[in-house]
DRENNUDO-207186 format. One line per 8 residues: number of its first residue (from 1); for each residue x, y, z of C-alpha. Coordinates in Angstrom, 2 decimals, always signed. Example, Ala and Ser with C-alpha at 12.3 -4.5 7.8 and 13.67 -1.06 7.14 Angstrom:
2
1> +12.30 -4.50 +7.80; +13.67 -1.06 +7.14
% end
This chain:
451
1> -5.86 +20.07 -18.26; -6.05 +17.84 -21.36; -8.59 +15.03 -21.55; -5.90 +12.36 -21.23; -2.86 +11.98 -19.02; +0.61 +11.73 -20.54; +3.76 +10.02 -19.31; +4.70 +12.82 -16.92
9> +1.34 +12.74 -15.19; +1.34 +8.92 -15.07; +4.78 +8.86 -13.45; +3.63 +11.49 -10.97; +0.56 +9.47 -10.06; +2.59 +6.29 -9.59; +5.25 +8.05 -7.51; +2.59 +9.85 -5.53
17> +0.98 +6.54 -4.66; +4.27 +5.07 -3.44; +6.04 +8.03 -1.86; +2.86 +9.75 -0.76; +2.80 +7.93 +2.55; +4.93 +4.83 +2.37; +8.27 +6.25 +3.45; +6.78 +8.09 +6.43
25> +4.78 +5.07 +7.58; +7.08 +2.08 +7.08; +10.60 +3.43 +7.57; +10.53 +3.16 +11.35; +9.07 -0.35 +11.26; +11.58 -1.59 +8.66; +14.56 +0.10 +10.32; +13.62 -1.44 +13.65
33> +14.22 -4.88 +12.14; +17.24 -4.38 +9.91; +18.77 -0.97 +10.89; +21.75 -0.08 +8.65; +20.98 -2.91 +6.21; +17.74 -1.13 +5.36; +19.02 -0.52 +1.84; +18.96 -4.27 +1.20
41> +15.35 -4.50 +2.36; +14.21 -1.73 +0.02; +16.20 -3.15 -2.91; +14.68 -6.61 -2.44; +11.14 -5.26 -2.10; +11.68 -3.00 -5.11; +12.99 -5.91 -7.21; +9.90 -8.04 -6.47
49> +7.67 -5.02 -7.13; +9.44 -4.46 -10.47; +8.82 -8.10 -11.42; +5.16 -7.64 -10.50; +5.10 -4.44 -12.56; +6.48 -6.35 -15.54; +3.79 -8.98 -15.04; +1.02 -6.36 -14.90
57> +2.35 -4.67 -18.03; +2.62 -7.98 -19.86; -0.90 -9.07 -18.97; -2.21 -5.62 -19.84; -0.69 -5.76 -23.32; -2.09 -9.25 -23.95; -5.60 -8.52 -22.66; -8.28 -7.08 -24.90
65> -10.27 -5.67 -21.97; -8.05 -3.17 -20.21; -8.03 -3.42 -16.44; -6.16 -4.60 -13.40; -5.93 -7.69 -11.24; -9.61 -8.66 -11.33; -9.81 -8.28 -15.11; -6.68 -10.38 -15.59
73> -8.03 -13.21 -13.44; -11.38 -13.16 -15.24; -9.64 -13.15 -18.63; -7.05 -15.87 -18.04; -8.78 -18.12 -15.52; -12.44 -17.47 -16.34; -13.30 -17.98 -12.69; -15.54 -15.37 -11.09
81> -14.87 -16.72 -7.60; -11.10 -16.40 -8.02; -11.51 -12.91 -9.50; -13.72 -11.88 -6.60; -11.29 -13.22 -3.99; -8.43 -11.32 -5.64; -10.57 -8.18 -5.72; -11.57 -8.49 -2.06
89> -7.95 -9.12 -1.05; -6.81 -6.05 -2.97; -9.59 -3.96 -1.44; -8.51 -4.97 +2.07; -4.95 -4.05 +1.08; -6.14 -0.56 +0.16; -7.95 -0.27 +3.48; -4.79 -1.33 +5.31
97> -2.77 +1.23 +3.34; -5.17 +4.03 +4.24; -5.08 +2.99 +7.90; -1.28 +3.01 +7.74; -1.25 +6.51 +6.25; -3.75 +7.73 +8.83; -1.65 +6.26 +11.63; +1.45 +8.10 +10.37
105> -0.60 +11.29 +9.95; -1.58 +11.12 +13.61; +1.96 +10.35 +14.78; +3.49 +13.31 +12.95; +0.71 +15.62 +14.17; +1.30 +14.62 +17.79; +5.04 +15.19 +17.23; +4.38 +18.94 +17.12
113> +4.97 +20.37 +20.59; +1.74 +22.39 +20.51; -0.44 +19.28 +20.15; -1.46 +17.64 +23.45; -0.86 +13.93 +23.95; -4.49 +13.34 +24.89; -7.80 +14.96 +24.01; -10.91 +14.53 +26.13
121> -9.38 +11.64 +27.99; -8.51 +9.75 +24.79; -5.03 +9.39 +23.25; -4.53 +12.09 +20.65; -2.97 +9.87 +17.97; -6.00 +7.64 +17.22; -8.37 +10.59 +17.49; -6.35 +12.58 +14.96
129> -6.00 +9.56 +12.66; -9.74 +8.87 +12.66; -10.49 +12.58 +12.18; -8.18 +12.63 +9.14; -10.01 +9.65 +7.64; -13.36 +11.33 +8.30; -12.16 +14.57 +6.69; -11.07 +12.85 +3.50
137> -14.26 +10.80 +3.38; -16.08 +14.13 +3.45; -13.91 +15.52 +0.66; -14.57 +12.50 -1.53; -18.29 +12.76 -0.89; -18.09 +16.35 -2.12; -16.44 +15.10 -5.31; -12.94 +16.43 -4.63
145> -10.16 +14.91 -6.74; -6.58 +15.79 -7.68; -6.01 +16.65 -11.31; -2.98 +15.38 -13.21; -1.45 +18.85 -13.39; -1.82 +19.38 -9.65; -0.37 +15.93 -8.96; +2.79 +16.93 -10.85
153> +3.30 +19.85 -8.46; +2.45 +17.87 -5.32; +4.77 +14.99 -6.17; +7.57 +17.38 -7.12; +7.32 +19.01 -3.68; +7.26 +15.69 -1.80; +10.10 +14.17 -3.79; +12.09 +17.42 -3.63
161> +11.91 +17.59 +0.17; +12.97 +13.96 +0.61; +15.81 +14.21 -1.92; +17.07 +17.43 -0.32; +16.86 +15.77 +3.08; +18.87 +12.79 +1.82; +21.57 +14.87 +0.16; +21.96 +17.20 +3.14
169> +22.04 +14.13 +5.36; +24.95 +12.68 +3.39; +26.76 +16.02 +3.57; +26.26 +16.05 +7.34; +27.30 +12.41 +7.77; +30.47 +12.62 +5.70; +31.41 +16.28 +6.16; +30.25 +17.34 +9.62
177> +29.72 +14.46 +12.05; +32.88 +12.53 +11.22; +31.22 +9.33 +12.45; +31.56 +6.16 +10.40; +28.72 +5.44 +7.99; +27.34 +1.95 +8.57; +26.09 -0.19 +5.68; +24.87 -3.18 +7.68
185> +27.23 -5.66 +6.06; +27.16 -7.84 +9.16; +23.38 -8.32 +8.81; +23.42 -9.53 +5.22; +23.69 -13.18 +6.18; +20.51 -13.23 +8.27; +16.79 -13.20 +7.55; +16.26 -9.69 +8.91
193> +16.70 -7.82 +5.57; +14.37 -10.26 +3.76; +11.77 -10.00 +6.49; +12.05 -6.22 +6.45; +11.66 -6.30 +2.65; +8.41 -8.21 +3.04; +7.09 -5.68 +5.55; +8.09 -2.73 +3.36
201> +6.31 -4.21 +0.33; +3.22 -2.11 +1.00; +5.29 +1.00 +0.21; +5.67 -0.17 -3.41; +2.04 -0.69 -4.39; +0.93 +2.72 -5.65; +1.91 +2.19 -9.30; -0.75 -0.44 -9.99
209> -3.53 +2.12 -9.45; -2.74 +3.30 -13.00; -4.29 +0.14 -14.43; -7.77 +0.94 -13.11; -8.34 +4.19 -15.00; -6.74 +3.52 -18.38; -9.39 +5.33 -20.40; -7.98 +8.61 -19.08
217> -4.38 +7.77 -20.08; -2.97 +8.60 -23.50; -1.79 +5.42 -25.29; -2.39 +3.54 -22.03; -0.41 +0.35 -22.65; +2.86 +2.06 -23.52; +2.43 +5.06 -21.22; +1.68 +2.92 -18.17
225> +4.49 +0.52 -19.07; +7.03 +3.36 -19.08; +5.55 +4.98 -15.97; +5.87 +1.73 -13.97; +9.46 +1.15 -15.06; +10.44 +4.73 -14.18; +8.55 +5.18 -10.93; +9.58 +2.01 -9.06
233> +13.38 +2.54 -9.36; +12.97 +6.21 -8.43; +10.97 +5.23 -5.33; +13.60 +2.63 -4.37; +16.39 +5.22 -4.69; +14.53 +7.74 -2.51; +13.68 +5.12 +0.12; +17.29 +3.93 +0.29
241> +18.64 +7.48 +0.53; +16.22 +8.59 +3.25; +16.48 +5.31 +5.11; +20.28 +5.14 +5.23; +20.58 +8.75 +6.37; +18.02 +8.24 +9.13; +19.44 +4.99 +10.56; +22.96 +6.41 +10.58
249> +22.20 +9.84 +12.05; +19.47 +9.11 +14.61; +19.58 +5.42 +15.59; +18.45 +6.33 +19.10; +15.34 +8.03 +17.73; +14.47 +4.87 +15.82; +14.49 +3.01 +19.11; +12.56 +5.56 +21.19
257> +10.04 +6.90 +18.65; +10.61 +5.19 +15.28; +7.46 +6.50 +13.60; +8.73 +10.08 +13.51; +12.49 +9.53 +13.44; +12.68 +11.27 +10.05; +11.80 +14.53 +11.79; +14.72 +14.18 +14.22
265> +17.10 +13.40 +11.36; +15.92 +16.49 +9.45; +16.54 +18.63 +12.52; +20.09 +17.28 +12.82; +21.09 +17.82 +9.18; +19.87 +21.43 +9.30; +21.61 +22.21 +12.59; +24.90 +23.43 +10.99
273> +22.89 +26.08 +9.14; +21.03 +27.26 +12.24; +17.77 +25.85 +10.90; +17.32 +22.77 +13.06; +13.78 +23.61 +14.11; +12.82 +24.70 +10.60; +14.12 +21.40 +9.18; +12.03 +19.38 +11.60
281> +8.92 +21.47 +10.91; +9.29 +21.25 +7.12; +9.77 +17.48 +7.24; +6.81 +17.02 +9.61; +4.57 +19.23 +7.46; +5.69 +17.30 +4.39; +4.74 +14.06 +6.16; +1.31 +15.44 +7.06
289> +0.70 +16.63 +3.55; +1.99 +13.41 +1.97; +0.08 +11.00 +4.21; -3.06 +13.11 +3.93; -2.95 +13.22 +0.15; -2.23 +9.48 +0.13; -5.38 +8.81 +2.17; -7.42 +10.95 -0.20
297> -6.02 +9.44 -3.41; -6.23 +5.84 -2.17; -9.80 +6.32 -0.94; -10.79 +7.81 -4.29; -9.12 +5.00 -6.28; -10.33 +2.17 -4.04; -13.91 +3.49 -4.20; -13.74 +3.44 -8.00
305> -12.22 -0.03 -7.84; -15.08 -1.18 -5.58; -17.61 +0.37 -7.99; -16.18 -1.76 -10.79; -16.51 -4.85 -8.61; -20.10 -3.90 -7.85; -20.79 -3.65 -11.59; -19.39 -7.17 -12.05
313> -21.46 -8.49 -9.12; -18.26 -9.19 -7.16; -19.44 -7.19 -4.14; -22.86 -7.23 -2.45; -25.24 -4.44 -3.46; -25.34 -3.25 +0.16; -21.81 -1.86 -0.31; -22.95 +0.70 -2.86
321> -24.82 +1.52 -6.05; -22.93 +0.54 -9.20; -25.17 +2.82 -11.29; -24.31 +5.94 -9.27; -22.66 +8.89 -10.97; -19.06 +9.06 -9.83; -18.11 +7.11 -6.73; -21.01 +5.60 -4.71
329> -21.44 +7.50 -1.45; -22.24 +4.37 +0.53; -19.02 +2.75 -0.71; -16.93 +5.69 +0.47; -18.60 +5.59 +3.88; -18.05 +1.82 +4.27; -14.39 +2.03 +3.25; -13.87 +5.01 +5.55
337> -15.53 +3.29 +8.53; -13.41 +0.13 +8.20; -10.26 +2.23 +7.75; -11.07 +4.25 +10.87; -11.52 +1.05 +12.89; -8.17 -0.32 +11.70; -6.25 +2.85 +12.45; -7.88 +3.26 +15.90
345> -7.33 -0.26 +17.20; -4.22 -1.39 +15.32; -0.53 -0.76 +15.83; +1.51 +0.61 +12.92; +3.49 -2.63 +12.65; +0.34 -4.73 +12.56; -1.41 -2.49 +10.03; +1.68 -2.40 +7.80
353> +2.01 -6.18 +7.96; -1.67 -6.71 +7.17; -1.54 -4.42 +4.12; +1.72 -5.94 +2.89; +0.27 -9.45 +3.14; -2.62 -8.42 +0.91; -0.43 -6.93 -1.79; +2.09 -9.79 -1.66
361> -0.73 -12.24 -2.36; -2.17 -10.26 -5.26; +1.15 -9.29 -6.84; +2.37 -12.88 -6.53; -0.81 -14.12 -8.20; -0.39 -11.68 -11.10; +3.24 -12.74 -11.53; +2.08 -16.36 -11.67
369> -0.55 -15.51 -14.29; +2.13 -13.84 -16.42; +4.40 -16.85 -15.95; +1.61 -19.09 -17.24; +1.76 -17.07 -20.48; +5.49 -17.80 -20.89; +4.91 -19.45 -24.27; +3.98 -16.07 -25.77
377> +6.71 -14.23 -27.66; +6.25 -11.07 -25.57; +6.74 -12.84 -22.23; +10.14 -13.31 -20.59; +9.46 -16.20 -18.22; +12.31 -15.36 -15.84; +10.90 -12.04 -14.60; +7.42 -13.24 -13.53
385> +9.03 -16.39 -12.11; +11.19 -14.23 -9.85; +8.12 -12.22 -8.85; +6.20 -15.38 -7.99; +9.05 -16.89 -5.97; +9.67 -13.57 -4.22; +6.03 -13.34 -3.16; +6.06 -16.97 -2.02
393> +9.11 -16.21 +0.12; +7.76 -12.94 +1.53; +4.39 -14.32 +2.62; +5.55 -16.89 +5.23; +8.17 -14.45 +6.49; +5.44 -11.89 +7.08; +3.35 -14.41 +8.98; +6.35 -15.47 +11.06
401> +7.16 -11.84 +11.86; +3.62 -11.29 +13.10; +3.66 -14.53 +15.11; +7.02 -13.71 +16.67; +6.56 -10.00 +17.38; +2.80 -9.59 +17.75; +1.20 -13.02 +18.38; -2.17 -11.49 +19.28
409> -2.23 -9.64 +15.97; -1.14 -12.82 +14.17; -4.13 -14.75 +15.48; -6.42 -11.81 +14.74; -5.19 -11.63 +11.12; -5.62 -15.39 +10.69; -9.12 -15.15 +12.14; -10.06 -12.21 +9.92
417> -8.65 -14.00 +6.86; -10.67 -17.13 +7.65; -13.88 -15.15 +8.13; -13.32 -13.09 +4.97; -12.56 -16.22 +2.92; -15.68 -17.93 +4.27; -17.83 -14.89 +3.45; -16.29 -14.68 -0.03
425> -17.01 -18.33 -0.77; -20.55 -18.03 +0.56; -21.11 -14.94 -1.59; -19.53 -16.12 -4.83; -20.78 -19.69 -4.61; -24.22 -18.76 -3.26; -26.07 -20.08 -6.34; -24.27 -23.43 -6.18
433> -24.85 -23.68 -2.43; -28.53 -22.89 -2.89; -28.84 -25.59 -5.55; -27.14 -28.12 -3.29; -29.46 -27.24 -0.41; -32.54 -27.61 -2.63; -31.32 -30.99 -3.91; -30.56 -32.12 -0.38
441> -33.98 -31.07 +0.89; -35.80 -32.68 -2.05; -33.83 -35.89 -1.50; -34.91 -36.08 +2.12; -38.57 -35.55 +1.32; -41.26 -34.86 +3.92; -40.58 -36.15 +7.41; -43.27 -38.52 +8.71
449> -44.51 -38.26 +12.28; -43.64 -41.90 +13.06; -39.98 -41.49 +11.93
% end
């Protein structure tokens, strides 16, 4: 492998981050809301993600210090507190993504007939999900990482299976079943597709990981720019193809067991060839491999991201050692423990919503920063404006969806957000708070006994 990654490797990494687990984790949740209008949801989410990608690329080209969200905030706002809050929000988004992938990993594992529904008196799904997280924590502690050349092969396999599934599904739908193919036109006037787009937003976040390791990318500004603009439309096309085939062929599976409906659809499209069982097994194995590799890659990237925040004093030293060679072991363990807790106690819908909320906030903020630079010749103000407005629209819809469908989770998310924000402010403004306390105490003076 060469010392730097070219365009092909960068596209593979971006696609691997999006398709690696997103389609297997969010399709059932999104389809449950919008069904045959799922294509609209993915197009809307992809459009906002593309606007965010433009904003990231624009800020990256205008910034002397290469980096991602935290660097952009530090550069253009000069506010360490704001940069830290963005970094913490993004880190929680990564944790939510890993929990989502682990949840899907457990669901597809349990879908195999040979796997029992419970183990030792505990439900098998959360046990398998937590075990997967623990396994990949162990791999990262051993220093395992995927090279660019290997990522090309892995992404080609994942994309190839999904594209083949989609094409064979269309052949089955139009040439075998004879049933009408629904496009969800009747749902276009409602809020369901927009709400589903907001929920699916987490499936379009993998591309921005490229911005955190630019020293290993050949001609990083231009290579990453092209990789973002290629990978997002490709991911949208694959999501739309797989989603439309699934909601049209197995709508009943989406109602009874939406998390693994893709497996049932794969079995159906292979039935005319006498390979129904093989189709289901291949799709399920692909899901296991994809979600597993997504956990591993996201854990690796988020640990490096956290190390950078530690170096900038944006995370407490207890999280890890910024001077450690490679990724700090303590950081990997902390991220893994929080991820395991999320995937054990949370539902897939709640985890997906939580992660999407985090990325909507950060991507909207980056679009706004790019919009603020609209006076520059290289900035087209319309694109970041659309990204900002899209994020502003998605965020309340996400909150309403949680409040309406999972009120307990809604209050839990609000509570967690309030606690995290309070901790962030206490951490980042600790010097100012300490000064205020000292001034207050000195102003009071000693208390006399007769007072």
